[in-house]
C-alpha positions in Angstrom: -7.1 7.5 9.9 -6.0 7.9 12.8 -8.8 7.0 15.7 -10.5 10.2 16.6 -9.8 9.0 20.6 -6.6 9.7 19.5 -6.5 12.5 18.1 -9.2 14.1 21.0 -5.7 12.9 23.8 -3.0 14.6 21.3 -4.9 18.1 22.0 -5.6 17.1 25.3 -1.8 16.9 26.0 -1.2 19.5 23.7 -2.6 21.7 26.3 -0.2 20.5 28.4 2.9 21.3 26.4 1.6 24.4 24.7 2.2 26.7 27.4 6.1 26.0 26.2 6.3 26.7 22.8 6.4 23.3 22.3 3.4 20.3 20.0 2.7 16.6 20.3 1.8 15.3 16.2 0.9 12.2 15.8 3.6 10.5 12.8 1.5 7.3 12.7 -0.8 5.5 13.6 -2.4 1.8 13.4 -5.2 0.6 15.7 -2.5 -0.9 18.4 0.2 1.3 17.7 0.8 5.8 17.5 4.5 6.7 17.1 4.4 10.5 18.1 6.1 13.1 17.9 7.6 16.6 20.2 7.8 19.6 18.2 10.5 22.1 19.8 10.4 24.4 17.0 8.9 27.3 18.1 9.9 26.7 22.0 12.1 28.9 23.3 12.5 27.0 26.3 12.8 23.3 25.6 14.2 22.6 28.4 11.0 23.7 30.1 8.8 21.2 28.1 7.5 18.1 30.6 10.5 16.0 30.5 10.0 13.3 28.3 9.8 9.9 30.3 6.4 11.7 32.5 5.1 13.1 29.1 5.2 9.3 27.7 3.7 8.1 31.4 0.9 10.5 30.4 0.4 9.9 27.0 0.5 5.4 28.1 -1.7 6.4 31.0 -4.3 8.5 28.6 -3.9 6.0 25.5 -4.9 3.4 28.2 -8.0 5.5 29.8 -9.7 5.9 26.5 -8.1 4.1 23.4 -6.8 0.6 25.2 -6.3 -0.8 22.0 -3.2 1.1 21.4 -0.4 -0.8 22.8 2.6 0.4 21.3 3.1 4.3 22.3 6.6 5.9 21.3 7.2 9.4 21.5 10.1 10.6 19.5 11.7 13.6 21.2 14.9 15.7 20.2 15.5 16.7 23.2 16.5 12.9 23.8 19.2 13.2 20.5 20.6 16.4 22.1 21.4 14.6 25.3 23.5 11.3 23.5 26.5 11.3 24.9 26.7 14.2 27.4 26.0 14.2 31.2 23.9 16.2 31.8 
């Protein structure tokens, strides 16, 4: 079961990405780690969503405040896959 504090942070951060049609989802979690997915399937402007590096920084910062035991954080962002092999 996912820590309620982790779910609260994800819900809070969804407020940041939702206006651009994105959603953060918890893929898995343990007391020390959390794996997130950035769902862009409903976004008309994926490039308008908070950039990956900044989003990871925000997630890491917020989790450090409310769940300091969570130290291993990963965020799957499909835009990272799309950028492979391009200069953009």
